[in-house]
N, C-alpha and C positions, 0 to 999 in steps of 0.2 A: 795346824792342817787342814788340809782343801775338802770341802766340800763335796760331792758326786751326787753330783745332774745324772736327772734323774726321773718319771714319777712317782708322785708319792700316790696312792692306792685308792683316796676322792677324784685324782686326777685322773686314772685309768674305768675309775669307772664311769666319770663324764661322759667319758671319749666315748664309750660301748653304748651307751643311753644315748647319744647324740648322732650313732652307726643309727639306733634300732633303732631312730624316728624315723631317720632317711630314708632305710628300708622302707622301715610300714606307709612315706610317705609317696616315694616311690613306685610301690610295689604293683599300687592299681592304673597307675599308667601304664606299664608294663607289660602290664595284663592286658589294659583295653588296646595296647597298636600289637599284642599277639593275636587279641581277635580278630581287629579291623583284618593284619595278614591271613586270617584263615579265611575268613565270611569274602576274600575281592583270592583268593585259593579257587576259596569252593563257586562261588562267579566264573571263572577260568575254565575249569573243569568243564563247567557246564556251558559256555560256549564251545568249547569244543565237542563235547561231543550236539550241541547242535548241526554245528557243521559236519562231521561227519552220519548223521539224518539225512540233512540236506543234497551229501550229497551221492549219499544212496537211491534217494530219490532220482537228483540227476539220469547216473546211472540204469533206471529202470523207468524213462518212459515215464516220472514223477507218481506215482505208486512209492505211498511212505514203509518205510518198514514196520515188520509185524507186528504188534504191542496184543499178544491175549494173556491173561491166566496162569501162571505156572503149569498146573493142572491140562493145561488141554492141547502139551508136551506135543509145540506147532515150535517150527524155529522162531526165532522174533531176535527183536533193540537187544535183548539182550539174554543167558540164558539163568542165571543165578537162579536158585533158589533156598533164597535162603533161609525156610523149612526144616530143611537137613541138615545137618551139623558138618558132612563131608563137603557137602558143595557152597556154604557160606562162609568158609575161608581155601577154597580152591579158583585157581587165576584161568583155570584151563574151563573154568566153568561164565563167566566174562568171553576171553575170546571166542571161543562160538557162536558168539552173539552179530547179528549182521547190518549191522554197523564196526566190527570192531575191527575191521580193515580198513575202514578210513580212517581207527582214531591210534591202533596200535600202541595203545598203553592203559596196562590194564589201573594205574592210580589213577585215574581219572576218573573211572569211578565210582569215585569212595574218597568220601570228608573232607580232607582234612583236617576236623575238626569234631568226625566223627571217632567216634573210641569203644565202636564195639568190639565186646570177642567172643567166640565162637571157639571153647574149652585153650580159651588163653593163646588164640590168633586171635589177628584183626579178620571184619570184617571183609570178604573186595568190591561189600554195594552198598552204598550211601543210598541211589538216586533211581526212582520209579518211573516211568511214562501218561502223562492223561491218557487214561480208559477209552475217552471217546475218540485214541486216535488209533490209526492203523489196525482196525478190524472195526465186523460189522458189531459188535459184541454189543457192547448196549442195549441196540437199536433190532438184532434180532437171536440170539439165542439167547441171552438171562431176561427170562419172566420175575415178576411182572413191574421190571424199570420199563420209564416211562418212554415211549418212540417216538416222541410225536420232539423229538431233536434230535439232533441234528450228530453221526460218527464221519470221520474223517479218511479218508483210504486212499486221498489220490490231491496234491497238493496246487489239482484246481480247483477240488470242493473247499478244501481255506478259503483259495481267493475267492470267491465266485458271496461267500458269507462276507466279505472285508474283513474277515479276522485277524492277514497276519501278525498283525498287534498284539489285537484280544486273546486270545488264545493259546493256552502252556501248556510249552512242549512238555518238560524233562520239568522233575522237581525231585530238594532233598525229603524223603520221608521220616518218620519216624521209628524208630527199633523198635519198636508196642506194636507194628499190624505192616514192618515193610516183612513181607514173606516170601517175596518175588518181583516186577520189575514194574510191575502193575496195577496203576494207581487209578483204587476207588472213588468213583464221586458219581454217587445216583440223584439226579435230579429230581428224584418224582420222593427226594425226602427218605427214601424206606427206612438208608440208615447214617444219617451222618454222622461224614468223615469216620467211616470201615479204616476207611484209608489215612492218617496221619500228620501233617505236617512236622518235614521235621522242627524242632525250635532250639538248636543246636548255635543260630544267630539271628540275637539280640534276641529271644523269644519268638526266633518266624525262621526260613524255611527260604535256599536261594532256589530260584523259577527261572527258567524263560522261555521264553513264547517264540510260535515262528517265526520272527519277523528277525529273532535274533539278539534282541533288549533284555538282559536280564536285568536283578532286583532280588533283594527282599521282602518278603510275603510274611508281615511285620503280625503277629496275633494280639486285635486288642483284646478279644469280645476273653472275661473276670471266668467262663468258660470253660476254657478251649484248653482243661490239663488232656494229660494224653494219659488213654484208661480208662476217662470218668464220661461221666451217656452223658454227647452235648445233643440237644432240641433246635430244631430247625431253624426258633428263632435268632441265635449262634451267633454274633453280626458276620466271620468271619467265616463261617461256614456257607452264606447269601456270599458275600466277595469272590471265593470259590468258586464261586459252582456260575456267576457272573461272566468268569472268564476261563473258564470249562471246555463250555460248545456252545449253541443259536439255535434256535426254534425253528 
């Protein structure tokens, strides 16, 4: 009688164990690759948004797109108000923004690593703009904020302080504070991280500067945790202020 060929139970278990081991070894590699891809896509989104921001200024004699808190009820660079569940998932709020005619893709306003949802639908906005850009709100309307720092409503005002490479314009924002397109930074330390940077990219946020270069702003201070009280001595907070405005 001929012996039938095939795997024994022991051999089959060994093969399954090897496959499981390989899967365990390769999963972090695949996750890291996916993370790098999402980071690259996020930075690409920021570059497109900044290009729209610059094109708007070019078409409006150097005047920057308006950037105000959503409650101001004025036309702004983006009109999404995430505090309203209906608006949080509605692309039409994105399309009403001042720079949308230069971008024309609602997906650009959403970080690919952002999994935030409202009523089962993904939120449309992941990014917000430096509160010192696009209006005089920070040193005129909101008191008692420090009025010794500059706001910027024209491209020439950024150039005047040589700040294009040092001043950020648009950034990821954490879902815990993202309720509009306005990223609040209080230079007088009255509310450290009132708007909290996103932590979707290696515990950091995508951020783009006025000169067009984009990078990940990594939060390195161990106290930089969304929803926790942050002191003015937090090193991430100090660095954010340094690249937000100039005296």
